[in-house]
ZAMARGU-4260 file (C-alpha; in steps of 0.2 Angstrom, whole numbers, plus 5000, padded with zeros to 4 digits):
<rodrens>
0) 4991/5043/5111 | 4999/5028/5120 | 5012/5032/5132 | 5023/5018/5125 | 5025/5010/5108
5) 5016/4993/5107 | 5017/4978/5096 | 5003/4965/5095 | 5007/4948/5087 | 4993/4936/5084
10) 4997/4919/5077 | 4986/4905/5071 | 4979/4896/5056 | 4978/4905/5039 | 4959/4905/5039
15) 4958/4913/5056 | 4972/4926/5053 | 4964/4931/5036 | 4947/4933/5044 | 4954/4943/5058
20) 4963/4954/5046 | 4946/4957/5037 | 4938/4962/5054 | 4952/4974/5058 | 4949/4982/5041
25) 4931/4984/5044 | 4931/4990/5062 | 4929/5009/5063 | 4942/5011/5076 | 4956/5000/5068
30) 4953/5003/5049 | 4968/5014/5048 | 4979/5003/5059 | 4997/4998/5053 | 4998/4980/5052
35) 5005/4966/5042 | 4999/4948/5039 | 5011/4934/5033 | 5015/4915/5033 | 5027/4910/5047
40) 5027/4891/5045 | 5019/4883/5030 | 5021/4865/5036 | 5011/4869/5052 | 4999/4882/5044
45) 5004/4896/5056 | 5001/4914/5050 | 5004/4929/5060 | 4998/4947/5061 | 5010/4960/5067
50) 5000/4976/5073 | 5006/4993/5079 | 4992/5003/5087 | 4996/5021/5090 | 4983/5026/5103
55) 4975/5018/5118 | 4958/5018/5109 | 4966/5009/5094 | 4975/4996/5106 | 4958/4992/5115
60) 4949/4990/5098 | 4962/4979/5092 | 4961/4968/5107 | 4942/4967/5105 | 4943/4962/5087
65) 4956/4948/5090 | 4946/4942/5105 | 4933/4936/5092 | 4946/4924/5085 | 4950/4911/5099
70) 4961/4901/5088 | 4974/4915/5087 | 4987/4916/5101 | 4989/4935/5105 | 5003/4943/5113
75) 5006/4962/5116 | 5023/4969/5121 | 5029/4987/5124 | 5043/4991/5113 | 5060/4998/5120
80) 5062/5016/5121 | 5072/5018/5105 | 5069/5023/5087 | 5062/5005/5084 | 5055/5010/5067
85) 5072/5015/5060 | 5080/5000/5067 | 5067/4989/5059 | 5069/4997/5043 | 5088/4996/5043
90) 5086/4977/5044 | 5075/4976/5029 | 5083/4969/5013 | 5081/4978/4997 | 5067/4972/4985
95) 5067/4968/4967 | 5050/4970/4958 | 5053/4969/4939 | 5065/4982/4934 | 5063/4992/4950
100) 5075/4990/4965 | 5068/4997/4981 | 5081/5001/4994 | 5085/5011/5010 | 5101/5021/5013
105) 5109/5006/5022 | 5109/4996/5005 | 5115/5010/4993 | 5130/4999/4987 | 5119/4985/4982
110) 5110/4993/4967 | 5111/4982/4952 | 5117/4992/4936 | 5102/4987/4926 | 5089/4992/4938
115) 5078/5007/4941 | 5084/5011/4959 | 5071/5019/4970 | 5078/5025/4987 | 5064/5025/4999
120) 5065/5031/5017 | 5049/5027/5025 | 5049/5036/5042 | 5032/5034/5048 | 5024/5032/5031
125) 5018/5016/5023 | 5026/5009/5007 | 5044/5003/5007 | 5041/4990/4994 | 5043/4975/5006
130) 5024/4974/5009 | 5016/4962/4997 | 5004/4975/4991 | 5017/4988/4986 | 5028/4974/4978
135) 5012/4969/4969 | 5009/4986/4962 | 5026/4989/4956 | 5027/4972/4948 | 5010/4975/4939
140) 5016/4992/4933 | 5032/4985/4927 | 5022/4973/4916 | 5011/4987/4909 | 5025/4998/4904
145) 5032/4985/4893 | 5018/4988/4881 | 5011/5006/4884 | 5015/5023/4891 | 5006/5032/4905
150) 5009/5051/4904 | 4997/5056/4918 | 4998/5045/4934 | 4988/5047/4951 | 4993/5038/4967
155) 4979/5038/4979 | 4985/5035/4997 | 5003/5038/4992 | 5012/5034/5008 | 5031/5035/5005
160) 5027/5040/4987 | 5036/5025/4979 | 5023/5021/4966 | 5021/5039/4959 | 5040/5040/4960
165) 5042/5024/4950 | 5030/5032/4937 | 5040/5048/4936 | 5056/5038/4934 | 5049/5028/4919
170) 5043/5043/4909 | 5027/5049/4916 | 5025/5068/4913 | 5013/5070/4928 | 5014/5059/4943
175) 5003/5066/4957 | 5001/5058/4974 | 4988/5061/4988 | 4987/5056/5006 | 4976/5060/5020
180) 4991/5059/5032 | 5001/5075/5032 | 5018/5067/5038 | 5016/5055/5024 | 5015/5069/5011
185) 5030/5077/5018 | 5040/5061/5018 | 5034/5057/5000 | 5040/5074/4994 | 5057/5071/5002
190) 5058/5054/4993 | 5054/5063/4977 | 5069/5074/4979 | 5080/5060/4984 | 5076/5051/4968
195) 5078/5066/4957 | 5059/5065/4951 | 5055/5083/4949 | 5039/5079/4939 | 5032/5071/4955
200) 5021/5080/4967 | 5012/5075/4983 | 4998/5084/4991 | 4988/5083/5007 | 4970/5079/5001
205) 4955/5070/5008 | 4948/5063/4991 | 4948/5064/4972 | 4937/5079/4972 | 4951/5090/4978
210) 4954/5104/4965 | 4973/5099/4963 | 4968/5081/4959 | 4954/5087/4946 | 4966/5100/4938
215) 4978/5086/4932 | 4964/5074/4926 | 4960/5063/4917 | 4973/5051/4921 | 4980/5037/4911
220) 4983/5027/4927 | 4978/5027/4945 | 4987/5018/4959 | 4976/5015/4974 | 4986/5004/4987
225) 4974/5008/5002 | 4961/4996/5010 | 4947/4986/5004 | 4932/4997/5011 | 4939/5014/5004
230) 4943/5005/4987 | 4925/5000/4986 | 4919/5018/4991 | 4931/5026/4978 | 4926/5015/4963
235) 4916/5029/4955 | 4928/5043/4959 | 4942/5032/4952 | 4932/5029/4936 | 4929/5047/4934
240) 4947/5052/4936 | 4953/5040/4923 | 4951/5042/4904 | 4942/5029/4894 | 4954/5014/4892
245) 4964/5020/4907 | 4971/5008/4920 | 4968/5006/4939 | 4980/4996/4949 | 4972/4992/4966
250) 4979/4984/4981 | 4979/4984/5000 | 4966/4970/5000 | 4967/4952/5005 | 4964/4938/4994
255) 4947/4935/5003 | 4942/4953/4999 | 4945/4952/4980 | 4927/4947/4975 | 4919/4962/4985
260) 4932/4975/4977 | 4931/4967/4960 | 4912/4968/4960 | 4912/4986/4964 | 4923/4990/4949
265) 4915/4978/4937 | 4898/4987/4940 | 4906/5003/4935 | 4912/4997/4918 | 4929/4991/4922
270) 4937/4975/4915 | 4949/4964/4925 | 4965/4963/4915 | 4976/4954/4928 | 4978/4949/4947
275) 4993/4946/4957 | 4995/4937/4974 | 5009/4940/4986 | 5007/4930/5002 | 4989/4934/5008
280) 4987/4950/4998 | 4980/4953/4981 | 4983/4966/4967 | 4970/4969/4954 | 4974/4977/4937
285) 4958/4984/4929 | 4954/4994/4913 | 4941/5007/4912 | 4928/5004/4898 | 4922/5018/4887
</rodrens>
């Protein structure tokens, strides 16, 4: 592990920033790196990557990847010895995605009366609703539940559990989440209790072949807000987890990665129903064929 918390910021043209993000996803030492990519200055075409390596190996690999994109200006700084994650989260505004209102404890008094309020405390887990991928998943789900019900829902790579909790709060009888990260599973279960979602359960599992995942199958809907390479690798497993006519909401991928991910699912008999874009990120809504 690194002795100090480090933040690396890379700024430059959109094309370079997006290409660097793809390289980060595809490098074996940085594919699990926590980072974001967003537009900083539209007029000047300045995009930025904020990355938070958690080990010296990850930090070195990130530097190696970014060195391949000379148009990006890269700066790394040690973060102050404080609970910088908690302080960052405390400054995040609440997010509205359709009927869902995602907020932290600091914004409890701002919940609109007509919203489904989801109090999400992130800790070290991913998925506060502020990232374009999480917001995209919630917005896609909000549109879907206007027309149909999803009794059995699986959230692959659940992070904070926000997506499975949203399903449980809107009537799903089974809302199961999985993550390969143990602390994320603990945080997700705590968030389920905070949101009075007793039908929601999160388990530490390495894949969709886990007996607890298989026991609740087939699912009406599968969320997978992860990264492009595992989305491609899991395309057949997600198909088998879904019932015919079931829906997959996929995110965690950049717009530049849509074609690769979509091709993997179309080859398994899925049909594209909708796509959403938030900043550089994409969300795909697919339906399994018979």
